[in-house]
Backbone as XML, in Angstrom:
<?xml version="1.0"?>
<chain id="A" units="angstrom">
  <residue number="1" name="MET">
    <atom name="N" x="132.905" y="139.054" z="246.449"/>
    <atom name="CA" x="134.212" y="139.664" z="246.349"/>
    <atom name="C" x="135.153" y="138.806" z="245.505"/>
  </residue>
  <residue number="2" name="ASN">
    <atom name="N" x="135.129" y="137.487" z="245.706"/>
    <atom name="CA" x="135.992" y="136.606" z="244.921"/>
    <atom name="C" x="135.668" y="136.694" z="243.439"/>
  </residue>
  <residue number="3" name="ARG">
    <atom name="N" x="134.374" y="136.805" z="243.104"/>
    <atom name="CA" x="133.959" y="136.895" z="241.706"/>
    <atom name="C" x="134.530" y="138.167" z="241.066"/>
  </residue>
  <residue number="4" name="ALA">
    <atom name="N" x="134.453" y="139.284" z="241.771"/>
    <atom name="CA" x="134.993" y="140.543" z="241.256"/>
    <atom name="C" x="136.499" y="140.429" z="241.050"/>
  </residue>
  <residue number="5" name="PHE">
    <atom name="N" x="137.183" y="139.840" z="242.023"/>
    <atom name="CA" x="138.626" y="139.665" z="241.907"/>
    <atom name="C" x="138.957" y="138.781" z="240.715"/>
  </residue>
  <residue number="6" name="ASP">
    <atom name="N" x="138.233" y="137.686" z="240.545"/>
    <atom name="CA" x="138.463" y="136.788" z="239.412"/>
    <atom name="C" x="138.218" y="137.505" z="238.085"/>
  </residue>
  <residue number="7" name="ASP">
    <atom name="N" x="137.174" y="138.321" z="238.020"/>
    <atom name="CA" x="136.866" y="139.071" z="236.799"/>
    <atom name="C" x="137.998" y="140.042" z="236.451"/>
  </residue>
  <residue number="8" name="ILE">
    <atom name="N" x="138.495" y="140.732" z="237.448"/>
    <atom name="CA" x="139.581" y="141.691" z="237.220"/>
    <atom name="C" x="140.846" y="140.967" z="236.782"/>
  </residue>
  <residue number="9" name="ARG">
    <atom name="N" x="141.161" y="139.867" z="237.451"/>
    <atom name="CA" x="142.353" y="139.087" z="237.097"/>
    <atom name="C" x="142.234" y="138.549" z="235.665"/>
  </residue>
  <residue number="10" name="HIS">
    <atom name="N" x="141.061" y="138.069" z="235.307"/>
    <atom name="CA" x="140.840" y="137.539" z="233.953"/>
    <atom name="C" x="140.986" y="138.644" z="232.917"/>
  </residue>
  <residue number="11" name="ALA">
    <atom name="N" x="140.405" y="139.798" z="233.180"/>
    <atom name="CA" x="140.506" y="140.928" z="232.251"/>
    <atom name="C" x="141.962" y="141.366" z="232.085"/>
  </residue>
  <residue number="12" name="ALA">
    <atom name="N" x="142.687" y="141.450" z="233.175"/>
    <atom name="CA" x="144.094" y="141.862" z="233.119"/>
    <atom name="C" x="144.935" y="140.838" z="232.361"/>
  </residue>
  <residue number="13" name="ALA">
    <atom name="N" x="144.629" y="139.571" z="232.556"/>
    <atom name="CA" x="145.398" y="138.508" z="231.910"/>
    <atom name="C" x="145.210" y="138.496" z="230.395"/>
  </residue>
  <residue number="14" name="HIS">
    <atom name="N" x="144.071" y="138.962" z="229.928"/>
    <atom name="CA" x="143.760" y="138.847" z="228.496"/>
    <atom name="C" x="143.786" y="140.154" z="227.723"/>
  </residue>
  <residue number="15" name="HIS">
    <atom name="N" x="143.868" y="141.286" z="228.388"/>
    <atom name="CA" x="143.714" y="142.529" z="227.638"/>
    <atom name="C" x="144.857" y="142.797" z="226.663"/>
  </residue>
  <residue number="16" name="LEU">
    <atom name="N" x="146.042" y="142.298" z="226.918"/>
    <atom name="CA" x="147.148" y="142.521" z="225.988"/>
    <atom name="C" x="147.084" y="141.624" z="224.752"/>
  </residue>
  <residue number="17" name="ARG">
    <atom name="N" x="146.218" y="140.640" z="224.765"/>
    <atom name="CA" x="146.090" y="139.750" z="223.605"/>
    <atom name="C" x="145.553" y="140.494" z="222.391"/>
  </residue>
  <residue number="18" name="PHE">
    <atom name="N" x="144.870" y="141.616" z="222.608"/>
    <atom name="CA" x="144.315" y="142.368" z="221.486"/>
    <atom name="C" x="145.395" y="142.864" z="220.527"/>
  </residue>
  <residue number="19" name="LYS">
    <atom name="N" x="146.596" y="143.094" z="221.024"/>
    <atom name="CA" x="147.659" y="143.600" z="220.153"/>
    <atom name="C" x="148.013" y="142.592" z="219.050"/>
  </residue>
  <residue number="20" name="ASP">
    <atom name="N" x="147.702" y="141.326" z="219.270"/>
    <atom name="CA" x="148.013" y="140.275" z="218.295"/>
    <atom name="C" x="146.812" y="139.848" z="217.456"/>
  </residue>
  <residue number="21" name="VAL">
    <atom name="N" x="145.689" y="140.467" z="217.663"/>
    <atom name="CA" x="144.444" y="139.972" z="217.080"/>
    <atom name="C" x="144.484" y="139.902" z="215.545"/>
  </residue>
  <residue number="22" name="THR">
    <atom name="N" x="145.163" y="140.823" z="214.886"/>
    <atom name="CA" x="145.194" y="140.804" z="213.416"/>
    <atom name="C" x="146.143" y="139.745" z="212.868"/>
  </residue>
  <residue number="23" name="ARG">
    <atom name="N" x="147.019" y="139.199" z="213.734"/>
    <atom name="CA" x="147.981" y="138.189" z="213.283"/>
    <atom name="C" x="147.638" y="136.778" z="213.747"/>
  </residue>
  <residue number="24" name="MET">
    <atom name="N" x="146.545" y="136.639" z="214.478"/>
    <atom name="CA" x="146.166" y="135.323" z="215.006"/>
    <atom name="C" x="145.724" y="134.390" z="213.888"/>
  </residue>
  <residue number="25" name="ARG">
    <atom name="N" x="146.068" y="133.111" z="214.039"/>
    <atom name="CA" x="145.494" y="132.098" z="213.153"/>
    <atom name="C" x="143.987" y="132.125" z="213.359"/>
  </residue>
  <residue number="26" name="THR">
    <atom name="N" x="143.250" y="131.707" z="212.379"/>
    <atom name="CA" x="141.793" y="131.716" z="212.469"/>
    <atom name="C" x="141.311" y="130.943" z="213.683"/>
  </residue>
  <residue number="27" name="SER">
    <atom name="N" x="141.897" y="129.780" z="213.946"/>
    <atom name="CA" x="141.465" y="128.975" z="215.097"/>
    <atom name="C" x="141.723" y="129.711" z="216.408"/>
  </residue>
  <residue number="28" name="THR">
    <atom name="N" x="142.859" y="130.370" z="216.532"/>
    <atom name="CA" x="143.186" y="131.130" z="217.740"/>
    <atom name="C" x="142.243" y="132.318" z="217.894"/>
  </residue>
  <residue number="29" name="LEU">
    <atom name="N" x="141.988" y="133.005" z="216.801"/>
    <atom name="CA" x="141.079" y="134.149" z="216.819"/>
    <atom name="C" x="139.676" y="133.724" z="217.252"/>
  </residue>
  <residue number="30" name="LYS">
    <atom name="N" x="139.193" y="132.627" z="216.708"/>
    <atom name="CA" x="137.851" y="132.165" z="217.070"/>
    <atom name="C" x="137.773" y="131.795" z="218.547"/>
  </residue>
  <residue number="31" name="ARG">
    <atom name="N" x="138.806" y="131.149" z="219.058"/>
    <atom name="CA" x="138.816" y="130.829" z="220.495"/>
    <atom name="C" x="138.839" y="132.114" z="221.333"/>
  </residue>
  <residue number="32" name="PHE">
    <atom name="N" x="139.584" y="133.104" z="220.882"/>
    <atom name="CA" x="139.658" y="134.386" z="221.581"/>
    <atom name="C" x="138.291" y="135.063" z="221.589"/>
  </residue>
  <residue number="33" name="LEU">
    <atom name="N" x="137.633" y="135.109" z="220.437"/>
    <atom name="CA" x="136.340" y="135.777" z="220.323"/>
    <atom name="C" x="135.235" y="135.081" z="221.116"/>
  </residue>
  <residue number="34" name="ARG">
    <atom name="N" x="135.382" y="133.798" z="221.354"/>
    <atom name="CA" x="134.348" y="133.064" z="222.096"/>
    <atom name="C" x="134.637" y="132.996" z="223.599"/>
  </residue>
  <residue number="35" name="MET">
    <atom name="N" x="135.682" y="133.669" z="224.024"/>
    <atom name="CA" x="136.041" y="133.695" z="225.436"/>
    <atom name="C" x="134.866" y="134.231" z="226.256"/>
  </residue>
  <residue number="36" name="ASP">
    <atom name="N" x="134.706" y="133.699" z="227.461"/>
    <atom name="CA" x="133.650" y="134.173" z="228.346"/>
    <atom name="C" x="133.715" y="135.687" z="228.492"/>
  </residue>
  <residue number="37" name="ARG">
    <atom name="N" x="132.560" y="136.292" z="228.395"/>
    <atom name="CA" x="132.413" y="137.736" z="228.596"/>
    <atom name="C" x="133.282" y="138.555" z="227.648"/>
  </residue>
  <residue number="38" name="PHE">
    <atom name="N" x="133.405" y="138.084" z="226.417"/>
    <atom name="CA" x="134.278" y="138.759" z="225.463"/>
    <atom name="C" x="133.869" y="140.209" z="225.229"/>
  </residue>
  <residue number="39" name="GLU">
    <atom name="N" x="132.580" y="140.476" z="225.195"/>
    <atom name="CA" x="132.121" y="141.860" z="224.971"/>
    <atom name="C" x="132.709" y="142.804" z="226.015"/>
  </residue>
  <residue number="40" name="GLU">
    <atom name="N" x="132.837" y="142.332" z="227.246"/>
    <atom name="CA" x="133.432" y="143.171" z="228.293"/>
    <atom name="C" x="134.928" y="143.382" z="228.037"/>
  </residue>
  <residue number="41" name="HIS">
    <atom name="N" x="135.609" y="142.343" z="227.585"/>
    <atom name="CA" x="137.024" y="142.477" z="227.240"/>
    <atom name="C" x="137.197" y="143.476" z="226.094"/>
  </residue>
  <residue number="42" name="LEU">
    <atom name="N" x="136.301" y="143.383" z="225.134"/>
    <atom name="CA" x="136.352" y="144.282" z="223.982"/>
    <atom name="C" x="136.151" y="145.734" z="224.417"/>
  </residue>
  <residue number="43" name="GLU">
    <atom name="N" x="135.196" y="145.960" z="225.285"/>
    <atom name="CA" x="134.942" y="147.316" z="225.774"/>
    <atom name="C" x="136.116" y="147.826" z="226.605"/>
  </residue>
  <residue number="44" name="LEU">
    <atom name="N" x="136.703" y="146.988" z="227.422"/>
    <atom name="CA" x="137.883" y="147.383" z="228.190"/>
    <atom name="C" x="139.015" y="147.776" z="227.252"/>
  </residue>
  <residue number="45" name="HIS">
    <atom name="N" x="139.190" y="146.999" z="226.186"/>
    <atom name="CA" x="140.229" y="147.315" z="225.205"/>
    <atom name="C" x="139.949" y="148.663" z="224.550"/>
  </residue>
  <residue number="46" name="ARG">
    <atom name="N" x="138.710" y="148.911" z="224.183"/>
    <atom name="CA" x="138.339" y="150.191" z="223.559"/>
    <atom name="C" x="138.673" y="151.354" z="224.491"/>
  </residue>
  <residue number="47" name="LEU">
    <atom name="N" x="138.288" y="151.228" z="225.747"/>
    <atom name="CA" x="138.551" y="152.294" z="226.714"/>
    <atom name="C" x="140.052" y="152.487" z="226.934"/>
  </residue>
  <residue number="48" name="ASP">
    <atom name="N" x="140.785" y="151.398" z="226.985"/>
    <atom name="CA" x="142.233" y="151.469" z="227.129"/>
    <atom name="C" x="142.851" y="152.228" z="225.952"/>
  </residue>
  <residue number="49" name="CYS">
    <atom name="N" x="142.403" y="151.916" z="224.754"/>
    <atom name="CA" x="142.936" y="152.582" z="223.555"/>
    <atom name="C" x="142.589" y="154.070" z="223.538"/>
  </residue>
  <residue number="50" name="ILE">
    <atom name="N" x="141.347" y="154.381" z="223.833"/>
    <atom name="CA" x="140.912" y="155.778" z="223.826"/>
    <atom name="C" x="141.687" y="156.604" z="224.850"/>
  </residue>
  <residue number="51" name="SER">
    <atom name="N" x="141.967" y="156.016" z="225.988"/>
    <atom name="CA" x="142.652" y="156.765" z="227.045"/>
    <atom name="C" x="144.166" y="156.834" z="226.840"/>
  </residue>
  <residue number="52" name="SER">
    <atom name="N" x="144.695" y="156.073" z="225.895"/>
    <atom name="CA" x="146.145" y="156.110" z="225.693"/>
    <atom name="C" x="146.495" y="156.623" z="224.298"/>
  </residue>
  <residue number="53" name="HIS">
    <atom name="N" x="146.540" y="155.771" z="223.326"/>
    <atom name="CA" x="147.023" y="156.147" z="221.990"/>
    <atom name="C" x="145.926" y="156.544" z="221.004"/>
  </residue>
  <residue number="54" name="ARG">
    <atom name="N" x="144.685" y="156.304" z="221.342"/>
    <atom name="CA" x="143.515" y="156.654" z="220.516"/>
    <atom name="C" x="143.402" y="155.860" z="219.208"/>
  </residue>
  <residue number="55" name="LEU">
    <atom name="N" x="144.147" y="154.783" z="219.083"/>
    <atom name="CA" x="144.082" y="153.938" z="217.888"/>
    <atom name="C" x="143.139" y="152.767" z="218.146"/>
  </residue>
  <residue number="56" name="LEU">
    <atom name="N" x="142.138" y="152.628" z="217.315"/>
    <atom name="CA" x="141.127" y="151.588" z="217.512"/>
    <atom name="C" x="141.194" y="150.492" z="216.442"/>
  </residue>
  <residue number="57" name="ASP">
    <atom name="N" x="142.335" y="150.346" z="215.786"/>
    <atom name="CA" x="142.461" y="149.344" z="214.716"/>
    <atom name="C" x="142.167" y="147.927" z="215.201"/>
  </residue>
  <residue number="58" name="HIS">
    <atom name="N" x="142.780" y="147.531" z="216.296"/>
    <atom name="CA" x="142.574" y="146.175" z="216.804"/>
    <atom name="C" x="141.150" y="145.995" z="217.332"/>
  </residue>
  <residue number="59" name="TYR">
    <atom name="N" x="140.637" y="147.013" z="217.964"/>
    <atom name="CA" x="139.246" y="146.982" z="218.436"/>
    <atom name="C" x="138.300" y="146.793" z="217.253"/>
  </residue>
  <residue number="60" name="ASN">
    <atom name="N" x="138.472" y="147.605" z="216.214"/>
    <atom name="CA" x="137.589" y="147.518" z="215.048"/>
    <atom name="C" x="137.718" y="146.170" z="214.349"/>
  </residue>
  <residue number="61" name="PHE">
    <atom name="N" x="138.927" y="145.648" z="214.272"/>
    <atom name="CA" x="139.139" y="144.336" z="213.658"/>
    <atom name="C" x="138.389" y="143.258" z="214.446"/>
  </residue>
  <residue number="62" name="ALA">
    <atom name="N" x="138.582" y="143.244" z="215.757"/>
    <atom name="CA" x="137.914" y="142.237" z="216.595"/>
    <atom name="C" x="136.402" y="142.385" z="216.513"/>
  </residue>
  <residue number="63" name="LYS">
    <atom name="N" x="135.918" y="143.606" z="216.543"/>
    <atom name="CA" x="134.480" y="143.857" z="216.469"/>
    <atom name="C" x="133.920" y="143.349" z="215.132"/>
  </residue>
  <residue number="64" name="SER">
    <atom name="N" x="134.637" y="143.597" z="214.043"/>
    <atom name="CA" x="134.155" y="143.142" z="212.735"/>
    <atom name="C" x="134.184" y="141.616" z="212.624"/>
  </residue>
  <residue number="65" name="LYS">
    <atom name="N" x="135.217" y="140.987" z="213.169"/>
    <atom name="CA" x="135.286" y="139.519" z="213.130"/>
    <atom name="C" x="134.198" y="138.894" z="214.000"/>
  </residue>
  <residue number="66" name="LEU">
    <atom name="N" x="133.923" y="139.523" z="215.121"/>
    <atom name="CA" x="132.865" y="139.026" z="215.998"/>
    <atom name="C" x="131.519" y="139.070" z="215.271"/>
  </residue>
  <residue number="67" name="ALA">
    <atom name="N" x="131.301" y="140.106" z="214.499"/>
    <atom name="CA" x="130.065" y="140.219" z="213.714"/>
    <atom name="C" x="130.062" y="139.262" z="212.524"/>
  </residue>
  <residue number="68" name="GLU">
    <atom name="N" x="131.219" y="139.008" z="211.972"/>
    <atom name="CA" x="131.344" y="138.144" z="210.790"/>
    <atom name="C" x="131.072" y="136.674" z="211.099"/>
  </residue>
  <residue number="69" name="PHE">
    <atom name="N" x="131.572" y="136.186" z="212.218"/>
    <atom name="CA" x="131.443" y="134.771" z="212.543"/>
    <atom name="C" x="130.149" y="134.501" z="213.310"/>
  </residue>
  <residue number="70" name="SER">
    <atom name="N" x="129.469" y="133.457" z="212.891"/>
    <atom name="CA" x="128.276" y="133.022" z="213.628"/>
    <atom name="C" x="128.711" y="132.263" z="214.878"/>
  </residue>
  <residue number="71" name="THR">
    <atom name="N" x="127.772" y="132.052" z="215.770"/>
    <atom name="CA" x="128.054" y="131.263" z="216.970"/>
    <atom name="C" x="128.538" y="129.878" z="216.583"/>
  </residue>
  <residue number="72" name="GLU">
    <atom name="N" x="127.934" y="129.286" z="215.574"/>
    <atom name="CA" x="128.325" y="127.957" z="215.111"/>
    <atom name="C" x="129.743" y="127.959" z="214.553"/>
  </residue>
  <residue number="73" name="GLN">
    <atom name="N" x="130.155" y="129.042" z="213.905"/>
    <atom name="CA" x="131.519" y="129.121" z="213.385"/>
    <atom name="C" x="132.538" y="129.307" z="214.510"/>
  </residue>
  <residue number="74" name="LEU">
    <atom name="N" x="132.153" y="130.022" z="215.560"/>
    <atom name="CA" x="133.059" y="130.251" z="216.681"/>
    <atom name="C" x="133.194" y="129.018" z="217.563"/>
  </residue>
  <residue number="75" name="LYS">
    <atom name="N" x="132.102" y="128.311" z="217.748"/>
    <atom name="CA" x="132.122" y="127.127" z="218.621"/>
    <atom name="C" x="131.279" y="126.028" z="217.975"/>
  </residue>
  <residue number="76" name="PRO">
    <atom name="N" x="131.829" y="125.420" z="216.927"/>
    <atom name="CA" x="131.071" y="124.368" z="216.244"/>
    <atom name="C" x="130.968" y="123.114" z="217.102"/>
  </residue>
  <residue number="77" name="LYS">
    <atom name="N" x="129.985" y="122.313" z="216.777"/>
    <atom name="CA" x="129.838" y="121.026" z="217.447"/>
    <atom name="C" x="131.086" y="120.199" z="217.140"/>
  </residue>
  <residue number="78" name="PRO">
    <atom name="N" x="131.693" y="119.585" z="218.159"/>
    <atom name="CA" x="132.914" y="118.795" z="217.926"/>
    <atom name="C" x="132.681" y="117.669" z="216.918"/>
  </residue>
  <residue number="79" name="LEU">
    <atom name="N" x="133.653" y="117.476" z="216.052"/>
    <atom name="CA" x="133.570" y="116.395" z="215.069"/>
    <atom name="C" x="133.913" y="115.048" z="215.689"/>
  </residue>
  <residue number="80" name="LEU">
    <atom name="N" x="134.737" y="115.054" z="216.724"/>
    <atom name="CA" x="135.123" y="113.822" z="217.426"/>
    <atom name="C" x="135.070" y="114.061" z="218.929"/>
  </residue>
  <residue number="81" name="THR">
    <atom name="N" x="134.829" y="112.987" z="219.642"/>
    <atom name="CA" x="134.885" y="113.022" z="221.106"/>
    <atom name="C" x="135.882" y="111.962" z="221.567"/>
  </residue>
  <residue number="82" name="GLY">
    <atom name="N" x="136.137" y="111.949" z="222.842"/>
    <atom name="CA" x="136.986" y="110.901" z="223.402"/>
    <atom name="C" x="136.413" y="109.524" z="223.143"/>
  </residue>
  <residue number="83" name="HIS">
    <atom name="N" x="135.083" y="109.416" z="223.171"/>
    <atom name="CA" x="134.433" y="108.124" z="222.890"/>
    <atom name="C" x="134.747" y="107.658" z="221.466"/>
  </residue>
  <residue number="84" name="ASP">
    <atom name="N" x="134.773" y="108.606" z="220.529"/>
    <atom name="CA" x="135.101" y="108.254" z="219.146"/>
    <atom name="C" x="136.536" y="107.748" z="219.035"/>
  </residue>
  <residue number="85" name="LEU">
    <atom name="N" x="137.436" y="108.389" z="219.773"/>
    <atom name="CA" x="138.836" y="107.955" z="219.743"/>
    <atom name="C" x="138.991" y="106.561" z="220.346"/>
  </residue>
  <residue number="86" name="ILE">
    <atom name="N" x="138.275" y="106.304" z="221.416"/>
    <atom name="CA" x="138.301" y="104.964" z="222.028"/>
    <atom name="C" x="137.759" y="103.935" z="221.045"/>
  </residue>
  <residue number="87" name="ALA">
    <atom name="N" x="136.666" y="104.279" z="220.381"/>
    <atom name="CA" x="136.073" y="103.363" z="219.394"/>
    <atom name="C" x="137.035" y="103.095" z="218.242"/>
  </residue>
  <residue number="88" name="ALA">
    <atom name="N" x="137.906" y="104.065" z="217.951"/>
    <atom name="CA" x="138.887" y="103.898" z="216.878"/>
    <atom name="C" x="140.127" y="103.148" z="217.361"/>
  </residue>
  <residue number="89" name="GLY">
    <atom name="N" x="140.155" y="102.780" z="218.654"/>
    <atom name="CA" x="141.248" y="101.980" z="219.171"/>
    <atom name="C" x="142.310" y="102.752" z="219.939"/>
  </residue>
  <residue number="90" name="TYR">
    <atom name="N" x="142.141" y="104.049" z="220.121"/>
    <atom name="CA" x="143.114" y="104.833" z="220.886"/>
    <atom name="C" x="142.873" y="104.635" z="222.378"/>
  </residue>
  <residue number="91" name="GLN">
    <atom name="N" x="143.964" y="104.610" z="223.126"/>
    <atom name="CA" x="143.880" y="104.424" z="224.570"/>
    <atom name="C" x="143.654" y="105.777" z="225.247"/>
  </residue>
  <residue number="92" name="PRO">
    <atom name="N" x="142.689" y="105.847" z="226.156"/>
    <atom name="CA" x="142.447" y="107.105" z="226.868"/>
    <atom name="C" x="143.691" y="107.536" z="227.639"/>
  </residue>
  <residue number="93" name="GLY">
    <atom name="N" x="143.886" y="108.830" z="227.697"/>
    <atom name="CA" x="145.024" y="109.368" z="228.435"/>
    <atom name="C" x="145.252" y="110.817" z="228.085"/>
  </residue>
  <residue number="94" name="PRO">
    <atom name="N" x="146.350" y="111.371" z="228.561"/>
    <atom name="CA" x="146.645" y="112.784" z="228.342"/>
    <atom name="C" x="146.742" y="113.172" z="226.859"/>
  </residue>
  <residue number="95" name="ALA">
    <atom name="N" x="147.097" y="112.239" z="226.010"/>
    <atom name="CA" x="147.222" y="112.541" z="224.583"/>
    <atom name="C" x="145.873" y="112.897" z="223.943"/>
  </residue>
  <residue number="96" name="PHE">
    <atom name="N" x="144.789" y="112.458" z="224.559"/>
    <atom name="CA" x="143.469" y="112.753" z="223.999"/>
    <atom name="C" x="143.260" y="114.256" z="223.828"/>
  </residue>
  <residue number="97" name="ALA">
    <atom name="N" x="143.703" y="115.033" z="224.784"/>
    <atom name="CA" x="143.531" y="116.491" z="224.699"/>
    <atom name="C" x="144.246" y="117.032" z="223.470"/>
  </residue>
  <residue number="98" name="ARG">
    <atom name="N" x="145.464" y="116.555" z="223.200"/>
    <atom name="CA" x="146.211" y="117.000" z="222.010"/>
    <atom name="C" x="145.503" y="116.569" z="220.731"/>
  </residue>
  <residue number="99" name="LEU">
    <atom name="N" x="145.006" y="115.329" z="220.726"/>
    <atom name="CA" x="144.297" y="114.825" z="219.544"/>
    <atom name="C" x="143.060" y="115.675" z="219.254"/>
  </residue>
  <residue number="100" name="LEU">
    <atom name="N" x="142.284" y="115.899" z="220.290"/>
    <atom name="CA" x="141.031" y="116.648" z="220.107"/>
    <atom name="C" x="141.283" y="118.114" z="219.792"/>
  </residue>
  <residue number="101" name="LYS">
    <atom name="N" x="142.364" y="118.690" z="220.329"/>
    <atom name="CA" x="142.700" y="120.083" z="220.003"/>
    <atom name="C" x="143.130" y="120.193" z="218.542"/>
  </residue>
  <residue number="102" name="ALA">
    <atom name="N" x="143.903" y="119.226" z="218.056"/>
    <atom name="CA" x="144.316" y="119.231" z="216.646"/>
    <atom name="C" x="143.100" y="119.158" z="215.731"/>
  </residue>
  <residue number="103" name="VAL">
    <atom name="N" x="142.138" y="118.343" z="216.114"/>
    <atom name="CA" x="140.909" y="118.226" z="215.329"/>
    <atom name="C" x="140.134" y="119.545" z="215.370"/>
  </residue>
  <residue number="104" name="GLU">
    <atom name="N" x="140.002" y="120.123" z="216.558"/>
    <atom name="CA" x="139.267" y="121.393" z="216.652"/>
    <atom name="C" x="139.979" y="122.501" z="215.886"/>
  </residue>
  <residue number="105" name="ASP">
    <atom name="N" x="141.306" y="122.555" z="215.960"/>
    <atom name="CA" x="142.055" y="123.553" z="215.191"/>
    <atom name="C" x="141.728" y="123.438" z="213.703"/>
  </residue>
  <residue number="106" name="ALA">
    <atom name="N" x="141.812" y="122.231" z="213.181"/>
    <atom name="CA" x="141.541" y="122.017" z="211.756"/>
    <atom name="C" x="140.098" y="122.365" z="211.417"/>
  </residue>
  <residue number="107" name="GLN">
    <atom name="N" x="139.182" y="122.060" z="212.308"/>
    <atom name="CA" x="137.778" y="122.385" z="212.089"/>
    <atom name="C" x="137.577" y="123.906" z="212.076"/>
  </residue>
  <residue number="108" name="LEU">
    <atom name="N" x="138.165" y="124.597" z="213.032"/>
    <atom name="CA" x="138.030" y="126.052" z="213.097"/>
    <atom name="C" x="138.702" y="126.740" z="211.916"/>
  </residue>
  <residue number="109" name="GLU">
    <atom name="N" x="139.764" y="126.125" z="211.401"/>
    <atom name="CA" x="140.454" y="126.674" z="210.229"/>
    <atom name="C" x="139.696" y="126.370" z="208.934"/>
  </residue>
  <residue number="110" name="GLY">
    <atom name="N" x="138.685" y="125.507" z="209.006"/>
    <atom name="CA" x="137.919" y="125.139" z="207.820"/>
    <atom name="C" x="138.576" y="124.056" z="206.987"/>
  </residue>
  <residue number="111" name="GLU">
    <atom name="N" x="139.550" y="123.356" z="207.566"/>
    <atom name="CA" x="140.275" y="122.314" z="206.841"/>
    <atom name="C" x="139.529" y="120.989" z="206.813"/>
  </residue>
  <residue number="112" name="ILE">
    <atom name="N" x="138.706" y="120.751" z="207.815"/>
    <atom name="CA" x="137.906" y="119.522" z="207.872"/>
    <atom name="C" x="136.481" y="119.886" z="208.268"/>
  </residue>
  <residue number="113" name="ILE">
    <atom name="N" x="135.522" y="119.062" z="207.796"/>
    <atom name="CA" x="134.124" y="119.361" z="208.121"/>
    <atom name="C" x="133.309" y="118.134" z="208.525"/>
  </residue>
  <residue number="114" name="THR">
    <atom name="N" x="133.896" y="116.960" z="208.411"/>
    <atom name="CA" x="133.148" y="115.754" z="208.753"/>
    <atom name="C" x="133.896" y="114.943" z="209.810"/>
  </residue>
  <residue number="115" name="PRO">
    <atom name="N" x="133.185" y="114.096" z="210.543"/>
    <atom name="CA" x="133.864" y="113.210" z="211.502"/>
    <atom name="C" x="134.876" y="112.286" z="210.830"/>
  </residue>
  <residue number="116" name="GLU">
    <atom name="N" x="134.576" y="111.851" z="209.613"/>
    <atom name="CA" x="135.497" y="110.975" z="208.896"/>
    <atom name="C" x="136.803" y="111.699" z="208.601"/>
  </residue>
  <residue number="117" name="GLU">
    <atom name="N" x="136.717" y="112.968" z="208.170"/>
    <atom name="CA" x="137.923" y="113.751" z="207.915"/>
    <atom name="C" x="138.705" y="113.974" z="209.217"/>
  </residue>
  <residue number="118" name="ALA">
    <atom name="N" x="137.984" y="114.147" z="210.303"/>
    <atom name="CA" x="138.623" y="114.351" z="211.603"/>
    <atom name="C" x="139.405" y="113.105" z="212.017"/>
  </residue>
  <residue number="119" name="LEU">
    <atom name="N" x="138.801" y="111.949" z="211.869"/>
    <atom name="CA" x="139.476" y="110.706" z="212.237"/>
    <atom name="C" x="140.663" y="110.443" z="211.317"/>
  </residue>
  <residue number="120" name="ASP">
    <atom name="N" x="140.525" y="110.769" z="210.053"/>
    <atom name="CA" x="141.642" y="110.627" z="209.119"/>
    <atom name="C" x="142.796" y="111.543" z="209.531"/>
  </residue>
  <residue number="121" name="LEU">
    <atom name="N" x="142.485" y="112.749" z="209.953"/>
    <atom name="CA" x="143.505" y="113.678" z="210.427"/>
    <atom name="C" x="144.234" y="113.105" z="211.644"/>
  </residue>
  <residue number="122" name="VAL">
    <atom name="N" x="143.481" y="112.571" z="212.585"/>
    <atom name="CA" x="144.086" y="111.963" z="213.772"/>
    <atom name="C" x="145.038" y="110.852" z="213.352"/>
  </residue>
  <residue number="123" name="ARG">
    <atom name="N" x="144.618" y="110.041" z="212.436"/>
    <atom name="CA" x="145.454" y="108.912" z="211.995"/>
    <atom name="C" x="146.709" y="109.387" z="211.267"/>
  </residue>
  <residue number="124" name="ARG">
    <atom name="N" x="146.610" y="110.513" z="210.553"/>
    <atom name="CA" x="147.780" y="111.053" z="209.851"/>
    <atom name="C" x="148.773" y="111.704" z="210.810"/>
  </residue>
  <residue number="125" name="LEU">
    <atom name="N" x="148.267" y="112.379" z="211.822"/>
    <atom name="CA" x="149.128" y="113.146" z="212.722"/>
    <atom name="C" x="149.672" y="112.338" z="213.893"/>
  </residue>
  <residue number="126" name="PHE">
    <atom name="N" x="148.965" y="111.304" z="214.278"/>
    <atom name="CA" x="149.343" y="110.551" z="215.465"/>
    <atom name="C" x="149.414" y="109.075" z="215.130"/>
  </residue>
  <residue number="127" name="GLU">
    <atom name="N" x="150.285" y="108.379" z="215.855"/>
    <atom name="CA" x="150.431" y="106.946" z="215.647"/>
    <atom name="C" x="149.090" y="106.246" z="215.717"/>
  </residue>
  <residue number="128" name="PRO">
    <atom name="N" x="148.815" y="105.361" z="214.768"/>
    <atom name="CA" x="147.573" y="104.597" z="214.881"/>
    <atom name="C" x="147.639" y="103.664" z="216.090"/>
  </residue>
  <residue number="129" name="PRO">
    <atom name="N" x="146.505" y="103.309" z="216.622"/>
    <atom name="CA" x="146.491" y="102.402" z="217.770"/>
    <atom name="C" x="147.193" y="101.089" z="217.443"/>
  </residue>
  <residue number="130" name="GLU">
    <atom name="N" x="147.813" y="100.478" z="218.465"/>
    <atom name="CA" x="148.484" y="99.197" z="218.264"/>
    <atom name="C" x="147.500" y="98.170" z="217.702"/>
  </residue>
  <residue number="131" name="GLY">
    <atom name="N" x="147.998" y="97.370" z="216.789"/>
    <atom name="CA" x="147.178" y="96.313" z="216.236"/>
    <atom name="C" x="146.264" y="96.779" z="215.120"/>
  </residue>
  <residue number="132" name="ARG">
    <atom name="N" x="146.295" y="98.077" z="214.819"/>
    <atom name="CA" x="145.468" y="98.590" z="213.739"/>
    <atom name="C" x="146.374" y="99.274" z="212.715"/>
  </residue>
  <residue number="133" name="THR">
    <atom name="N" x="145.996" y="99.186" z="211.502"/>
    <atom name="CA" x="146.744" y="99.862" z="210.451"/>
    <atom name="C" x="145.891" y="100.974" z="209.884"/>
  </residue>
  <residue number="134" name="ARG">
    <atom name="N" x="146.561" y="101.831" z="209.195"/>
    <atom name="CA" x="145.836" y="102.952" z="208.601"/>
    <atom name="C" x="144.990" y="102.436" z="207.496"/>
  </residue>
</chain>
């Protein structure tokens, strides 16, 4: 019963996101498309559209993007980990999530493709660790 309730709550929480799908940044779109059970969300959106306004533009856009992107493009192997940041002299803490999200955003946008570019991005966007220079 809890699983069904969680599924319904998750579907309700995300079904309105489809209205923004054509305006999402590439990184946001890729995260949306890789959401757990996305095919079910997509089908719910289709049924919602058919039963109300009959416009399937956002559905068709999402469906085409889902077909366009490979699994590797939607969820590529991370270019950096927390261990890499520690090795570069950064102190573990809450900022790590922001650092790693910035790297993943740039990776999903196609702006960086190597770990070296990722670390350079971190150094450009965030203060370098104490005692180290760029």
